[in-house]
N, C-alpha and C positions, 0 to 999 in steps of 0.2 A: 195709662188709663186704668182706673180701678172699677170693677164691675160689681154692683150690689144687686142680689136677687131678693125680692120681697115675696114671700109665700105665706098665704093664710094671714095676711096683714101683720105678720111679725116684723115690725119696722126696725131697721138698723139705722140709727141716726148717724149722719155723716159727721166727721170730725170738724167740719167748718161749714159755714153758710154758703149756699151756691145760687147761681142764676141758672135755671133749668129750662131747656127747650122741651116742650111736651107734645107728644103725638105718637101715632102708629109708625110713621116713617117707613112704610113699605116701599122699597125702591131707593130710598135715600136720594131722591132726584134733586134737580137744581133748586127747586123751591124749598125742599127740606134743608138743603145745604145752606141756603141763605138764612133760614131760621136758626139752624144750629150755630152758624158763624156769629149771629147776633148775640147769643148768650155769652160770648167771649169778650164782649165790649163794655161790660158794666162794672168792672172793678172787683168782681167776686170770682171764685173758682167756677169753672163751667161744668154743666151736667146735662145729660140727655135722659129724660124719663120716657120710657116706652113700655109696651105690653107684649107678653108672650103667653100663650099662643095669640094669633091675630084675633081681635074681638069678634070677627065674623063667625068664628067657630061656635060662639054662643049666641050672638045676636041673630045670625042667619041660619043657625043650626046646621052648619056644614062642617062635619068632623075633620076632614082633611082639606081645609080651605087652602087653595093654591096661592102662594105668595111669590113676589118678585125677589125679595131678599129674606131668607130665613135668618133667625136671630144671630147665628155665628157670622154670617156675611155682613149683616147689619152692624154688628159690633166692630168688625174689622174696618169697615168704611168710616164709622164714627171715630174710632181710635186714630185713624190716619188724619183726621181733621184737628187733632190736638186737644180733644176734650178730656177733662180731668176725671169725670165720673160718668158711668153708664148705670142707670137705675132701671132694672127690669121688674115690672110688677106682673106676677102670674095672674093672667086674666081668667076669671071664672064667673059663675052665676052671682056670687057675692059681690064681686067688683062691679058687674053689670048693673046690679040692683042697688048700688050704694048711693045714698042721697048726696047731693052736691056738697053739702056742708061737711059730711064725713070725708069726702075725697079731699077737700081743702085742708081739713085737719091732718090727714095723712101726709099731705105735702109739707105742712109745718113740722110734723114730727121727724120727717126725713131731714129737714134742715134747709128747705127751699125758701129763700128770702125774696127772690124775684124770679119771674118766669117770662118766657117768650112763647107765643102761640100764633098759629095762623088765624086769619080774620074769621074763619068759620068753625073754629074749634069748639066742640061741646063735650060735656062730661056728666057723669052721674046718671041715675035712673031716668029713663025716658029722655035722655039728653037735656035735662032741665038746666044744667049749668052751662054758662057760656063765658065769653071773654069779658063781659061786663062784670060778672061775679069775681073774676080773677083781678080785674082792675080795681075793684073795691077792697080787695083783701091782701093784695101783694103789690110790689113794684112790678108793673106789668108793661110788656113791650109787644105791640101787635105787628105782625108781618102781613102786609097786603098780598093779594094774589100775585103770583109771579108769571110774567108774560115773556115767552121766548118765541121769536119769529111770529108774532101776532097770535100765538096760541097760549092759553092758560095751561101751565105745567101742572099736572096732577097724576096721582097714581092711577086713577080711572082711565085717563087718556093714554097713559103708557100701556096699560093692559089692553086697550083697544088696538093700539099699534102692534103689539105683539100678537094679538089674535088675528091680525091681517098679515102677519109675517114681515111687517115693516121694521126690522130690527135696526136698520140704519137710522131711521127717524127716532126710534126709541133711544138710541145711543145719544142723540143730541139732547133729549130731555133728561136723561140720567147723568149726563156728563162723563159717561164711560160706556163701553159695550155691555149689553145685558149678558150675564153669565150664569151658568149652572155648574155647581160643584157636586160631585158624587163619586161613589165607589164603582169600580168596574166589576161587573158580575157576568156570569156565564150566560151566553146566548145560544142560538142554534147553529152557529158557525157557517151560516149561509153566505155571509160576505166573503169569508176566506175561500169558499168554493168558487166564488165568482172572480177571485183575484183582487178583492178589495176587503181585506180583513178589518173588522170593526170592533171597537170596544163598546160594549153595552153598558149604559150608565144607569145606576139606581138613582132616580131623580126625586124620589120621595114626594114632597108636596110643593115642589116648584111650579110656578105658572109656566106652561109651555107655549112657545110660539106656534103659529099655525103649522100644520103638517107640511112637510116638504124637505127640500135639500138646501143646506146653508153652507156658505164659506165661513169657516171658524178659525180661531186661534185656540190652541190647546196648551194649557200649562201643566207640566208634569215635572216633578223634582226640580222646581225652580228654573226650568228651561221651557221656552215657548216654541211650538211647532205649528205649521199650517195644517189644515185638515178640512174635511167636508163631513157635515153632520146630517143625519137623516132622522126626522121625527115622523112617525106614522105607524101603520098597521102591517107593513110588509105584504101588500096585497098580491104581488106577483108570485112570490115564492110560497108563502104559507101565511094566510091572514091571521094576525094576532089580535085578540080581543082588546087587550091592554095596549096602550100606546108604547112604542119602543123609542128610546133615544139612543142612537148609536153613532159613533164617530170613527171615520177612517183617518188615522193620523199619518201624515206624510213624513217620510224619512225617520220613522220610529218603528222598529220591529222587536218589541219586548213583550214578555208575559206580564200583563198589567192586572191580572185578576187579583182582587182584594186591595188594589191601590186606589188612591183618590186622585182625580184629575179635575181640572176646571176648564169648561168650554166657554169661549167668548164668541158671541154671535156677531159677525161683521156685516154680512149681506146675504140676501136670499137668492138662491140660484133658480129654483123652480118649485112648483107644487108637487104633491104626491100623485103618482100615476100608476095605474095597473097596466103593465106591458103584456104583449101577446106571447112573448117567449123570453127565456133566460138570455138568449143571444141579444135580443133587443134591449133588455135591461142592461146587459154588460156594455153594450155600445153607448148607451145613455150615461152610464157611470163614468166611462172614459171621457165623454164630453163634459160632464159635470166637473170632473177633476181638472180638466184643462181650463175651464172657466174659473175655478178656484185659484189655480196657479196664476192666471192673468190678473185676478183681483189682488192677489198677494203682491205681484209686481207693481200694481198701481199704488198700493199702500206703502211702498218703500220709498 
């Protein structure tokens, strides 16, 4: 897959005409996947056109808008689907305020002959453009809402599931476990003192599941390990204002500082609790680990 970055509207025309799936694709969930697969069915090279940063950074004025899939993870998933081109438009105020005609001209300059969009896709200033405009100007293919187990699959719904800690249900909607990839950074070493050393993860602008303890799989150096992950403020030992994401990796005792790992959330064990003593916390962590090991055996 070749990736094309478009910044300040400096368009790089593709060497061939393409059929492009267009959208934000945060999560690249089952509905997105259906849309992306459709662009491979119409006799042209396939492309995905998306935006970075997430439009909500400008539309909702949220500088570090949390996302399910940052652009590198999004690109990785799209490439695994056999797409020929990934076109990433830098989203800014100019793009947000672009008239719909100008956006469609941009599509033509890129080399988009046909396009695939969801039924509710809008574009241009004040969201004035819609699929009717695309149908009148391009070979257009509409994808209806995607229903899975009687629920409409959407990024909004997946974010709600993650907000409730329901990572197992989110997995169904994504078609894969929700994951967070980040660098291991120095923490307070509290876990090691309790007998459960943890790797503290720099999670940047990932959307975080609800605070609590999770059974996870950890990918490091192309090898997968079981583990338990805690998201929270460490209320028992020393309350931290910023949320901490830390993982105790089973059967791995290496210095991981500065290394990148990926955490795959499989199931939730419990919510965040402030314990009355460190001994009480240590006992609970042992129980949490036992539950994680049981779930690991269930998944084999």
